[in-house]
NUROGU-359096 format. One record per residue: x, y, z of N, C-alpha, C, CB in turn; residue number from 1. Coordinates in steps of 0.02 Angstrom, whole numbers, plus 50000, padded with zeros to 5 digits. Glycine has a CB too. Layout:
[rec [X; Y; Z]; [X; Y; Z]; [X; Y; Z]; [X; Y; Z]; NUM]
...
//
This chain:
[rec [52091; 54217; 53943]; [52150; 54246; 53984]; [52170; 54302; 53932]; [52216; 54186; 54003]; 1]
[rec [52182; 54352; 53955]; [52212; 54407; 53912]; [52279; 54390; 53895]; [52212; 54474; 53945]; 2]
[rec [52308; 54421; 53846]; [52377; 54410; 53817]; [52416; 54459; 53859]; [52385; 54423; 53734]; 3]
[rec [52392; 54506; 53867]; [52424; 54562; 53905]; [52475; 54543; 53955]; [52374; 54600; 53940]; 4]
[rec [52448; 54517; 54010]; [52492; 54503; 54062]; [52548; 54441; 54044]; [52446; 54484; 54124]; 5]
[rec [52530; 54389; 54007]; [52589; 54343; 53993]; [52633; 54376; 53948]; [52569; 54276; 53964]; 6]
[rec [52613; 54413; 53890]; [52653; 54448; 53858]; [52711; 54487; 53902]; [52612; 54488; 53823]; 7]
[rec [52687; 54526; 53940]; [52728; 54571; 53993]; [52778; 54517; 54042]; [52666; 54618; 54050]; 8]
[rec [52748; 54470; 54052]; [52789; 54427; 54101]; [52851; 54414; 54069]; [52756; 54359; 54120]; 9]
[rec [52849; 54386; 54009]; [52912; 54375; 53978]; [52960; 54426; 53955]; [52901; 54342; 53928]; 10]
[rec [52936; 54500; 53946]; [52976; 54547; 53922]; [52989; 54601; 53978]; [52947; 54573; 53861]; 11]
[rec [52965; 54608; 54038]; [52977; 54662; 54075]; [53035; 54643; 54131]; [52908; 54684; 54106]; 12]
[rec [53074; 54688; 54129]; [53143; 54685; 54175]; [53129; 54697; 54247]; [53198; 54742; 54153]; 13]
[rec [53159; 54668; 54297]; [53143; 54668; 54367]; [53138; 54736; 54391]; [53191; 54631; 54406]; 14]
[rec [53186; 54781; 54367]; [53198; 54848; 54394]; [53139; 54885; 54352]; [53281; 54878; 54380]; 15]
[rec [53097; 54866; 54313]; [53043; 54903; 54275]; [52974; 54884; 54308]; [53043; 54883; 54194]; 16]
[rec [52979; 54835; 54356]; [52915; 54801; 54384]; [52877; 54850; 54435]; [52935; 54729; 54423]; 17]
[rec [52819; 54861; 54411]; [52769; 54924; 54466]; [52718; 54893; 54497]; [52727; 54992; 54425]; 18]
[rec [52673; 54935; 54526]; [52615; 54897; 54543]; [52563; 54860; 54512]; [52589; 54927; 54567]; 19]
[rec [52573; 54906; 54449]; [52522; 54875; 54385]; [52545; 54789; 54364]; [52538; 54933; 54300]; 20]
[rec [52618; 54791; 54362]; [52632; 54720; 54342]; [52613; 54673; 54393]; [52705; 54709; 54328]; 21]
[rec [52606; 54695; 54462]; [52592; 54651; 54511]; [52511; 54632; 54506]; [52616; 54682; 54580]; 22]
[rec [52487; 54681; 54493]; [52404; 54671; 54493]; [52383; 54619; 54433]; [52362; 54752; 54477]; 23]
[rec [52437; 54640; 54378]; [52419; 54598; 54302]; [52444; 54516; 54325]; [52480; 54636; 54219]; 24]
[rec [52480; 54516; 54360]; [52515; 54445; 54394]; [52447; 54406; 54425]; [52582; 54465; 54469]; 25]
[rec [52432; 54444; 54465]; [52368; 54417; 54520]; [52308; 54399; 54468]; [52335; 54488; 54585]; 26]
[rec [52300; 54438; 54414]; [52248; 54435; 54377]; [52257; 54362; 54347]; [52243; 54494; 54327]; 27]
[rec [52313; 54361; 54324]; [52340; 54304; 54287]; [52327; 54243; 54324]; [52413; 54311; 54273]; 28]
[rec [52352; 54237; 54379]; [52344; 54183; 54431]; [52262; 54166; 54445]; [52382; 54209; 54503]; 29]
[rec [52227; 54222; 54443]; [52153; 54210; 54462]; [52123; 54179; 54398]; [52111; 54283; 54486]; 30]
[rec [52144; 54199; 54344]; [52101; 54177; 54277]; [52135; 54101; 54265]; [52114; 54237; 54199]; 31]
[rec [52193; 54091; 54283]; [52219; 54024; 54275]; [52175; 53975; 54324]; [52300; 54024; 54292]; 32]
[rec [52168; 53995; 54379]; [52135; 53954; 54429]; [52051; 53973; 54432]; [52174; 53967; 54504]; 33]
[rec [52017; 53999; 54385]; [51942; 54021; 54388]; [51908; 53966; 54406]; [51912; 54049; 54322]; 34]
[rec [51929; 53903; 54389]; [51884; 53853; 54429]; [51900; 53824; 54491]; [51873; 53800; 54393]; 35]
[rec [51949; 53846; 54519]; [51971; 53829; 54575]; [52001; 53892; 54620]; [52018; 53778; 54561]; 36]
[rec [51967; 53943; 54637]; [51979; 53986; 54680]; [52013; 53982; 54743]; [51934; 54004; 54689]; 37]
[rec [52016; 53923; 54761]; [52054; 53909; 54831]; [52122; 53915; 54814]; [52041; 53835; 54867]; 38]
[rec [52151; 53890; 54751]; [52209; 53899; 54733]; [52250; 53984; 54732]; [52203; 53864; 54670]; 39]
[rec [52203; 54020; 54719]; [52206; 54086; 54706]; [52209; 54114; 54779]; [52145; 54111; 54661]; 40]
[rec [52173; 54095; 54819]; [52167; 54116; 54892]; [52224; 54094; 54928]; [52107; 54088; 54926]; 41]
[rec [52250; 54049; 54926]; [52303; 54009; 54943]; [52359; 54058; 54927]; [52306; 53940; 54904]; 42]
[rec [52365; 54071; 54866]; [52413; 54111; 54851]; [52422; 54180; 54892]; [52404; 54122; 54788]; 43]
[rec [52359; 54210; 54902]; [52362; 54276; 54927]; [52383; 54263; 55001]; [52292; 54317; 54919]; 44]
[rec [52366; 54207; 55038]; [52379; 54192; 55102]; [52447; 54186; 55108]; [52346; 54137; 55125]; 45]
[rec [52483; 54154; 55073]; [52557; 54146; 55063]; [52579; 54222; 55065]; [52578; 54104; 54989]; 46]
[rec [52574; 54263; 55010]; [52600; 54327; 55002]; [52576; 54375; 55069]; [52574; 54355; 54929]; 47]
[rec [52525; 54362; 55104]; [52504; 54397; 55155]; [52562; 54382; 55219]; [52426; 54375; 55170]; 48]
[rec [52557; 54312; 55234]; [52608; 54290; 55283]; [52682; 54311; 55274]; [52607; 54220; 55284]; 49]
[rec [52700; 54321; 55207]; [52763; 54347; 55205]; [52769; 54430; 55221]; [52790; 54330; 55136]; 50]
[rec [52725; 54455; 55209]; [52715; 54527; 55213]; [52720; 54541; 55287]; [52644; 54552; 55181]; 51]
[rec [52681; 54493; 55318]; [52681; 54492; 55398]; [52743; 54474; 55430]; [52631; 54443; 55425]; 52]
[rec [52779; 54447; 55387]; [52853; 54424; 55417]; [52840; 54348; 55466]; [52888; 54498; 55477]; 53]
[rec [52793; 54314; 55447]; [52774; 54246; 55465]; [52811; 54199; 55438]; [52713; 54231; 55450]; 54]
[rec [52831; 54209; 55372]; [52863; 54148; 55337]; [52923; 54199; 55305]; [52805; 54098; 55273]; 55]
[rec [52984; 54149; 55293]; [53025; 54171; 55248]; [53026; 54167; 55166]; [53072; 54146; 55269]; 56]
[rec [53073; 54216; 55143]; [53072; 54211; 55060]; [53072; 54140; 55037]; [53139; 54246; 55024]; 57]
[rec [53125; 54104; 55078]; [53129; 54035; 55049]; [53058; 53990; 55063]; [53197; 53996; 55084]; 58]
[rec [53014; 53998; 55118]; [52965; 53973; 55133]; [52904; 53991; 55069]; [52955; 53997; 55204]; 59]
[rec [52920; 54051; 55065]; [52867; 54079; 54993]; [52874; 54042; 54932]; [52885; 54158; 54965]; 60]
[rec [52939; 54032; 54916]; [52967; 54003; 54859]; [52935; 53933; 54857]; [53044; 54003; 54861]; 61]
[rec [52955; 53898; 54920]; [52936; 53817; 54926]; [52862; 53820; 54915]; [52957; 53777; 55005]; 62]
[rec [52809; 53854; 54950]; [52751; 53854; 54940]; [52727; 53866; 54879]; [52729; 53887; 54975]; 63]
[rec [52749; 53925; 54852]; [52719; 53948; 54781]; [52744; 53896; 54726]; [52745; 54029; 54758]; 64]
[rec [52803; 53870; 54728]; [52831; 53812; 54678]; [52777; 53751; 54684]; [52916; 53781; 54703]; 65]
[rec [52756; 53732; 54746]; [52712; 53677; 54752]; [52631; 53710; 54723]; [52715; 53648; 54841]; 66]
[rec [52614; 53757; 54743]; [52546; 53777; 54732]; [52546; 53784; 54647]; [52527; 53852; 54778]; 67]
[rec [52587; 53807; 54611]; [52589; 53825; 54546]; [52616; 53764; 54502]; [52631; 53889; 54539]; 68]
[rec [52632; 53705; 54536]; [52667; 53647; 54496]; [52613; 53622; 54442]; [52690; 53581; 54550]; 69]
[rec [52654; 53616; 54377]; [52631; 53607; 54315]; [52608; 53673; 54270]; [52577; 53561; 54324]; 70]
[rec [52624; 53728; 54310]; [52598; 53784; 54279]; [52665; 53843; 54266]; [52534; 53812; 54331]; 71]
[rec [52701; 53816; 54206]; [52769; 53844; 54202]; [52751; 53927; 54201]; [52813; 53813; 54129]; 72]
[rec [52700; 53950; 54152]; [52682; 54024; 54142]; [52678; 54061; 54209]; [52610; 54032; 54105]; 73]
[rec [52644; 54023; 54254]; [52652; 54061; 54322]; [52707; 54070; 54361]; [52616; 54038; 54364]; 74]
[rec [52746; 54003; 54363]; [52803; 54003; 54392]; [52852; 54053; 54360]; [52826; 53937; 54392]; 75]
[rec [52859; 54065; 54299]; [52887; 54116; 54262]; [52877; 54180; 54288]; [52864; 54114; 54200]; 76]
[rec [52816; 54198; 54283]; [52781; 54266; 54307]; [52812; 54272; 54373]; [52693; 54266; 54312]; 77]
[rec [52799; 54231; 54427]; [52812; 54237; 54493]; [52881; 54256; 54503]; [52796; 54178; 54528]; 78]
[rec [52929; 54220; 54461]; [53014; 54236; 54461]; [53014; 54296; 54460]; [53063; 54211; 54402]; 79]
[rec [52985; 54331; 54408]; [53008; 54397; 54388]; [52996; 54447; 54447]; [52972; 54419; 54323]; 80]
[rec [52974; 54435; 54504]; [52964; 54478; 54569]; [52999; 54450; 54631]; [52887; 54485; 54586]; 81]
[rec [53041; 54406; 54611]; [53094; 54390; 54662]; [53154; 54419; 54660]; [53108; 54328; 54662]; 82]
[rec [53200; 54430; 54718]; [53251; 54467; 54706]; [53296; 54428; 54664]; [53279; 54490; 54765]; 83]
[rec [53357; 54447; 54631]; [53407; 54426; 54586]; [53437; 54361; 54625]; [53463; 54488; 54569]; 84]
[rec [53452; 54311; 54603]; [53485; 54250; 54627]; [53440; 54215; 54650]; [53535; 54256; 54673]; 85]
[rec [53372; 54216; 54680]; [53332; 54184; 54697]; [53313; 54122; 54664]; [53295; 54219; 54702]; 86]
[rec [53304; 54067; 54681]; [53269; 54016; 54634]; [53217; 53983; 54666]; [53314; 53963; 54607]; 87]
[rec [53170; 53953; 54639]; [53113; 53913; 54653]; [53144; 53836; 54664]; [53056; 53919; 54590]; 88]
[rec [53108; 53799; 54705]; [53130; 53737; 54710]; [53101; 53701; 54647]; [53111; 53706; 54778]; 89]
[rec [53136; 53643; 54634]; [53110; 53594; 54584]; [53134; 53607; 54515]; [53035; 53594; 54584]; 90]
//
């Protein structure tokens, strides 16, 4: 895994996030689950369902927290994209 996405995950302010940061995070997820692409695909489905307004932000947080359980760097990276004050279960 490249150091770039992880380093940016820790230092980027929410207001400074852009499309490149989102792509970097997606790449980080893809690399983390290189041996199990099902998890990456499940993550994309969660995001797509939220975009389509099929699930709420609370549902997204719950599902992503379960999906990334045991991967604190991914949970921290995901938190960067949440509205201020939003928490992940667990």
